[in-house]
Every structure is written in structure tokens, then in C-alpha cells.
C-alpha positions, 0 to 999 in steps of 0.5 A: 683693704681695697683702694679706689680711684677718685677720678669721678670726684670733680672737686678732688680732680680739680685739685689733682691737676693743680697741686703737686702730689705731696700738696694733694696728699697733705690736703686730702690726708684721708686719702692714701698714696695708693688711691692717688696712684690708682687715679693717676693711672686711670686718668693717664689711660684716658689721656694716652688714648686721646694723645694717641688718636691725635698724634697718629692721625695728625703726625707720622710718629713711630711707636717708639716716639709716641711711647716716649711722648706719652710717658713724658706727658704722664710723668711730667704733667700729672705727677708734678714731682721728682719722685718716680710715680710707678705709673703702670704704663703700657703702649700697644702700637697700632 
């Protein structure tokens, strides 16, 4: 079975940002955790790009500082859970 992201679904994405992972998956019981995580990774890549552009142009951050910031934003802000979301995270310094 091939899983897909739901990042292009406005209604689901509104709930994605407002609900914890557990609440979201209960609310959309037909979606799988794999689909949730695919969406999290897709959204995370977009956010990482925006943060990287902002932080490297406005502040003098090292690659290590920026990588830590990006991971924390993705983990803390998007996941809303204590579980490790298994984010596919890679920062390539520029």
C-alpha cells in the first residue's frame, strides 16, 4: 500500500496544526500514522526552508545552532506530543 501526504487538503491541515497527533488521528480514523508522518515531513521541509532563509539572512547563526533550532521547531510545534515522531531531518548548511 502506498501512503500519501494530505498537505494539500486545507481542512485537514487546519486540524493538523490545531490538534495533537493523537487527537488528529482519532478525528480522521481513516488516515494512518504513516500518512500523518509523511505530511509532517512535507510540511517540515517547507518550514525548514523558510526558517533557514530568515535566520541566515537576519542573524549570524552557525549551522549547528540552526540545525538545533529547526529540529526543535519541527518537533515541539508540529508534533504536539511526547512521542518521537521519527522526523526525516537533514540540514545541509549553506
